[in-house]
N, C-alpha and C positions, 0 to 999 in steps of 0.2 A: 981529441979534437972535437970542438963544439961547432955545430952549424947554426948560422944566424939567418936561415932562409926566411923564417916567418917574420923576424924583426925587419929585414930588408923590405919585404912586401908591405909591411905596415908603414914604414917610412915613406915608401913610394906613394902609398895611398894618401897619406897625410900631405905630402908635397903636392900631389895632384889636387887634393881638396883645397889647399891654399891658393893654387892657381885659379880654380873655379871661383873661390871667394873674391879674389882680387878682380877677376873679370866681371863678376856681378856688381861690385862696387863701381867700377868704371862705367858699366852700362846704366846704372842708376843715375850717375852724374850726367851722362849724356842725355838720358830721358828727362831729367829735371831741366836741363838747359833747353831742350826742345819744347817742353811744356811752357817755360817762361816765354819763349819765342812765340808760340801759338797764342798765349794769353795776350801778348802785346799786339799781335795781329787782330785778335778778336776785338780788343779795345779800339784799335784804329778803325776797323770797319764799323763798329757801333757809332763812333763819332762821324764817320763819313755818311752813314745812313741818316743820322739826325740832320746833318748839314744839307743833304740832298732833299730830304723831306721838307725842310724849312724853305729851301729855294722853290720847291714845287708849290708849297702853300702860298708863298709870297707871290709867285707868278700867277696862280689861279685867283688869288685875292685881287690883284691889280686888274685882271681881265674881267672880273665879275661886274665892273662898272662903278664900284664905289670909290675908286681912286686911292684907297688907303690899303697898305699892306696888312695882312692878317696880324693880329696882336702878338701871337707866338713868335712869328718871324721878326717883328719889330723889336721884341725884347732881347733877342740874341745879339751878341756883338757883331759889328760889321766885319765881314770877311771878304777877301778878294775871291771872286769866283774863278775857279780854274776849269779848263776844259776837261770833260770826262774822258775823252780819248786823246792821247798824245800822238800826233802824227810823226812817224819815223820815215826817213828817206828810204826809197826802195833799194833793194840789193843791186839793181842794175846800175844805179848811180855810183856805187862803190867800186865797180869793176874797172 
């Protein structure tokens, strides 16, 4: 009668290693998706900063008395100005 004790332990070790490998692949995909999301947010905020800075330059240029907007702001395409803060109804009105 032959014992396969060591072979069974090796198979269990390989099986567990494959589980770890699959988990690592899944985590990599999750982190890549999160990185893409954060890159998109970074791009969005970069554009928002540029828009707000242009609006500030335009407003300060008009107030300086020359009556003309700053050249940088004038060269940008016309954008509708949105409120920086969106008002939400209070929770009391939902009750």
